[in-house]
C-alpha positions as semicolon CSV with decimal commas, in nm:
position;residue;x (nm);y (nm);z (nm)
1;X;16,317;4,385;16,197
2;X;16,163;4,579;15,889
3;X;16,217;4,939;15,782
4;X;15,888;5,038;15,888
5;X;15,952;4,876;16,256
6;X;16,264;5,088;16,280
7;X;16,096;5,385;16,171
8;X;15,867;5,343;16,471
9;X;16,103;5,260;16,686
10;X;16,361;5,508;16,610
11;X;16,634;5,243;16,609
12;X;16,836;5,323;16,333
13;X;17,184;5,506;16,290
14;X;17,196;5,936;16,285
15;X;17,124;6,113;15,972
16;X;17,383;6,123;15,728
17;X;17,372;6,465;15,698
18;X;17,289;6,574;16,065
19;X;17,560;6,858;16,071
20;X;17,408;7,039;15,754
21;X;17,439;7,430;15,804
22;X;17,115;7,586;15,666
23;X;17,256;7,889;15,485
24;X;16,975;7,980;15,240
25;X;17,059;8,258;14,976
26;X;16,970;8,590;15,053
27;X;16,826;8,652;14,700
28;X;16,512;8,837;14,544
29;X;16,186;8,638;14,435
30;X;16,214;8,526;14,060
31;X;15,855;8,469;13,985
32;X;15,818;8,396;13,586
33;X;15,437;8,386;13,596
34;X;15,151;8,493;13,789
35;X;14,801;8,512;13,703
36;X;14,432;8,457;13,943
37;X;14,501;8,118;13,988
38;X;14,886;8,018;13,982
39;X;15,212;8,140;14,065
40;X;15,552;8,011;13,899
41;X;15,853;8,078;14,039
42;X;16,260;7,970;13,978
43;X;16,373;7,864;14,287
44;X;16,753;7,937;14,403
45;X;16,932;7,623;14,496
46;X;16,995;7,614;14,877
47;X;16,647;7,746;14,975
48;X;16,360;7,479;15,152
49;X;16,041;7,521;14,944
50;X;15,872;7,473;15,284
51;X;15,958;7,533;15,667
52;X;16,184;7,247;15,820
53;X;16,133;7,094;16,154
54;X;16,404;7,284;16,336
55;X;16,375;7,631;16,422
56;X;16,664;7,759;16,230
57;X;16,480;7,643;15,895
58;X;16,166;7,857;15,887
59;X;16,311;8,087;15,615
60;X;16,181;7,902;15,291
61;X;16,022;7,967;14,951
62;X;15,661;7,976;15,048
63;X;15,701;8,218;15,329
64;X;15,891;8,418;15,115
65;X;15,633;8,387;14,840
66;X;15,326;8,469;15,093
67;X;15,541;8,770;15,174
68;X;15,469;8,911;14,866
69;X;15,202;8,738;14,747
70;X;14,983;8,626;15,077
71;X;14,772;8,357;14,846
72;X;15,017;8,137;14,781
73;X;14,985;7,756;14,841
74;X;15,219;7,467;14,811
75;X;15,135;7,216;14,500
76;X;15,482;7,016;14,508
77;X;15,823;7,070;14,633
78;X;16,159;7,063;14,516
79;X;16,502;6,933;14,734
80;X;16,659;7,209;14,912
81;X;16,939;7,181;14,688
82;X;16,772;7,180;14,377
83;X;16,700;7,475;14,182
84;X;16,437;7,572;13,914
85;X;16,054;7,571;13,822
86;X;15,818;7,502;14,076
87;X;15,448;7,572;14,074
88;X;15,197;7,742;14,335
89;X;14,827;7,800;14,388
90;X;14,627;8,108;14,453
91;X;14,316;7,923;14,537
92;X;14,213;7,621;14,714
93;X;14,026;7,531;14,381
94;X;14,338;7,565;14,175
95;X;14,561;7,382;14,452
96;X;14,313;7,095;14,420
97;X;14,352;7,100;14,037
98;X;14,707;7,158;14,031
99;X;14,775;6,851;14,333
100;X;14,587;6,602;14,054
101;X;14,782;6,688;13,783
102;X;15,079;6,592;13,967
103;X;14,868;6,295;14,142
104;X;14,770;6,158;13,793
105;X;15,127;6,246;13,659
106;X;14,970;6,441;13,393
107;X;15,231;6,714;13,518
108;X;15,550;6,660;13,307
109;X;15,909;6,789;13,423
110;X;16,223;6,793;13,252
111;X;16,570;6,868;13,442
112;X;16,921;6,936;13,345
113;X;17,224;6,790;13,550
114;X;17,576;6,736;13,531
115;X;17,709;6,422;13,627
116;X;18,048;6,285;13,725
117;X;18,247;6,103;13,420
118;X;18,137;6,028;13,081
119;X;17,803;5,855;13,069
120;X;17,725;5,610;12,760
121;X;17,508;5,582;12,528
122;X;17,329;5,902;12,435
123;X;16,986;5,803;12,609
124;X;16,846;5,551;12,831
125;X;16,585;5,452;13,118
126;X;16,621;5,378;13,445
127;X;16,357;5,166;13,619
128;X;16,474;5,074;13,992
129;X;16,216;5,069;14,288
130;X;16,344;5,314;14,539
131;X;16,259;5,332;14,941
132;X;16,429;5,506;15,261
133;X;16,769;5,392;15,378
134;X;16,671;5,392;15,746
135;X;17,018;5,331;15,847
136;X;17,132;5,651;15,693
137;X;16,852;5,932;15,669
138;X;16,761;6,096;15,483
139;X;16,932;5,893;15,244
140;X;16,719;5,697;14,963
141;X;16,819;5,358;14,822
142;X;16,721;5,108;14,537
143;X;16,503;4,852;14,718
144;X;16,369;4,578;14,503
145;X;16,173;4,425;14,786
146;X;16,031;4,713;14,998
147;X;16,048;5,017;14,727
148;X;15,813;5,197;14,536
149;X;15,839;5,224;14,149
150;X;16,058;5,485;14,001
151;X;16,127;5,545;13,625
152;X;16,377;5,794;13,486
153;X;16,462;5,876;13,115
154;X;16,785;6,031;13,043
155;X;16,946;6,198;12,726
156;X;17,298;6,310;12,690
157;X;17,323;6,678;12,604
158;X;17,716;6,649;12,613
159;X;17,987;6,550;12,753
160;X;18,351;6,512;12,789
161;X;18,575;6,205;12,972
162;X;18,539;6,381;13,325
163;X;18,162;6,460;13,309
164;X;17,813;6,442;13,152
165;X;17,543;6,688;13,116
166;X;17,251;6,540;13,096
167;X;16,829;6,604;13,033
168;X;16,653;6,417;13,297
169;X;16,261;6,306;13,243
170;X;16,115;6,181;13,568
171;X;15,797;5,973;13,531
172;X;15,748;5,937;13,874
173;X;15,796;6,162;14,189
174;X;15,989;5,988;14,443
175;X;16,212;6,134;14,691
176;X;16,587;6,176;14,559
177;X;16,470;6,001;14,228
178;X;16,719;6,150;13,993
179;X;16,988;6,173;14,240
180;X;16,973;5,780;14,346
181;X;16,897;5,657;13,954
182;X;17,231;5,880;13,823
183;X;17,385;5,693;14,124
184;X;17,251;5,340;13,998
185;X;17,403;5,398;13,668
186;X;17,804;5,508;13,811
187;X;17,739;5,840;13,777
188;X;17,604;6,036;14,058
189;X;17,512;6,430;14,019
190;X;17,810;6,664;14,091
191;X;17,756;6,852;14,427
192;X;17,526;6,586;14,583
193;X;17,626;6,598;14,941
194;X;17,466;6,268;15,021
195;X;17,545;6,053;14,711
196;X;17,857;6,224;14,577
197;X;18,040;6,415;14,888
198;X;18,404;6,354;14,710
199;X;18,286;6,620;14,461
200;X;18,168;6,885;14,687
201;X;18,551;7,080;14,689
202;X;18,449;7,159;14,344
203;X;18,113;7,212;14,351
204;X;17,932;7,441;14,570
205;X;17,605;7,313;14,486
206;X;17,407;7,005;14,346
207;X;17,374;7,016;13,988
208;X;17,043;6,968;13,939
209;X;16,821;7,185;13,796
210;X;16,436;7,163;13,735
211;X;16,389;7,344;13,362
212;X;16,064;7,264;13,269
213;X;15,720;7,217;13,387
214;X;15,398;7,115;13,157
215;X;15,064;7,074;13,288
216;X;14,721;7,198;13,258
217;X;14,598;7,537;13,364
218;X;14,343;7,517;13,678
219;X;14,162;7,806;13,487
220;X;14,151;7,769;13,135
221;X;14,218;7,368;13,107
222;X;14,502;7,445;12,851
223;X;14,828;7,282;12,865
224;X;15,126;7,530;12,955
225;X;15,466;7,486;12,979
226;X;15,714;7,701;13,232
227;X;16,076;7,707;13,192
228;X;16,384;7,856;13,341
229;X;16,733;7,773;13,221
230;X;17,027;7,646;13,463
231;X;17,214;7,865;13,664
232;X;17,552;7,637;13,629
233;X;17,752;7,603;13,347
234;X;17,850;7,371;13,109
235;X;18,173;7,208;13,183
236;X;18,329;7,313;12,849
237;X;18,421;7,701;12,941
238;X;18,680;7,666;13,225
239;X;18,837;8,015;13,157
240;X;18,500;8,193;13,181
241;X;18,187;8,252;13,390
242;X;17,915;8,289;13,184
243;X;17,590;8,515;13,296
244;X;17,268;8,383;13,210
245;X;17,143;8,701;13,008
246;X;17,265;9,045;12,981
247;X;17,013;9,164;13,239
248;X;17,166;8,899;13,468
249;X;17,505;9,034;13,428
250;X;17,442;9,391;13,491
251;X;17,269;9,283;13,829
252;X;17,560;9,052;13,947
253;X;17,895;9,115;14,069
254;X;18,016;9,086;13,736
255;X;17,827;9,438;13,635
256;X;17,955;9,653;13,412
257;X;18,268;9,461;13,294
258;X;18,143;9,267;13,025
259;X;18,374;9,116;12,774
260;X;18,199;9,028;12,478
261;X;17,827;9,009;12,396
262;X;17,780;8,683;12,197
263;X;17,580;8,808;11,905
264;X;17,217;8,708;11,850
265;X;17,236;8,489;12,198
266;X;17,158;8,723;12,430
267;X;17,439;8,615;12,651
268;X;17,760;8,798;12,783
269;X;18,069;8,670;12,873
270;X;18,306;8,817;13,144
271;X;18,651;8,668;13,272
272;X;18,703;8,502;13,622
273;X;18,907;8,809;13,723
274;X;18,631;9,064;13,595
275;X;18,370;8,850;13,824
276;X;18,646;8,850;14,135
277;X;18,685;9,219;14,118
278;X;18,337;9,287;14,146
279;X;18,121;9,398;14,479
280;X;18,112;9,046;14,652
281;X;18,156;8,675;14,564
282;X;17,966;8,533;14,247
283;X;17,860;8,252;14,415
284;X;17,560;8,458;14,599
285;X;17,415;8,558;14,300
286;X;17,123;8,323;14,184
287;X;17,248;8,388;13,820
288;X;17,617;8,275;13,922
289;X;17,511;8,049;14,239
290;X;17,717;7,732;14,201
291;X;17,977;7,851;14,000
292;X;18,230;7,909;14,256
293;X;18,455;7,655;14,117
294;X;18,525;7,875;13,825
295;X;18,518;8,207;14,030
296;X;18,798;8,119;14,267
297;X;19,094;8,334;14,143
């Protein structure tokens, strides 16, 4: 029986994460840019881009955005567990234009991820076709026979013997592409509940962030680039929590207790003790979400 017939008959095993509890973060919208044609948002991890099929999964980024900007229209998606830059249209014309940017692969994206283990060499390309694993939905898998082409470039940012921080550039947009391609290298993304569940006890979120998005503006035709720094830490700062910016620190549970202003960097460092003495668990703040492993006393 083929994968398509399995899908049609429903004769497949239950979802791999059927008991997944949807608990979207209660955080304000982070709008990076807006004009008459587009809205660019920094999506938090743990929030669906569009409503899910179940009744308790209606809270999502597009519904929150439309409550503040009624004309927002979906163009593309990020996985629920992925944070980062995502673009929305404000007119049907802009939506069609931006849709073509993605369909014709004129839109370019980069991601930052933290991987299990020490990845060698310094750069490379994964060119492996991907398809659905119908026995274990929503899992995807490398499928040389029925899979669709998928290509990802990777570049090491820094590494230790225990993990590697990489910048990923996908040239196709398959479901779970980056997650499965990194798994194929033997270095899955930390905090991945599907492909690396053994890392969940130490990482409260998927360590994958959409860092940049570059495409042509639907009104001007000019190429524009939007970016948002990753909200999770590099692995080489085990004794401190680092807010993204001084402003983030003031708004976070760390507020009022900065230990050091890193001259010229615009960043503020705070100790774990200062974070834990704040008015709430630091994992609930978008600038610190995913740092529960460093915030525990």
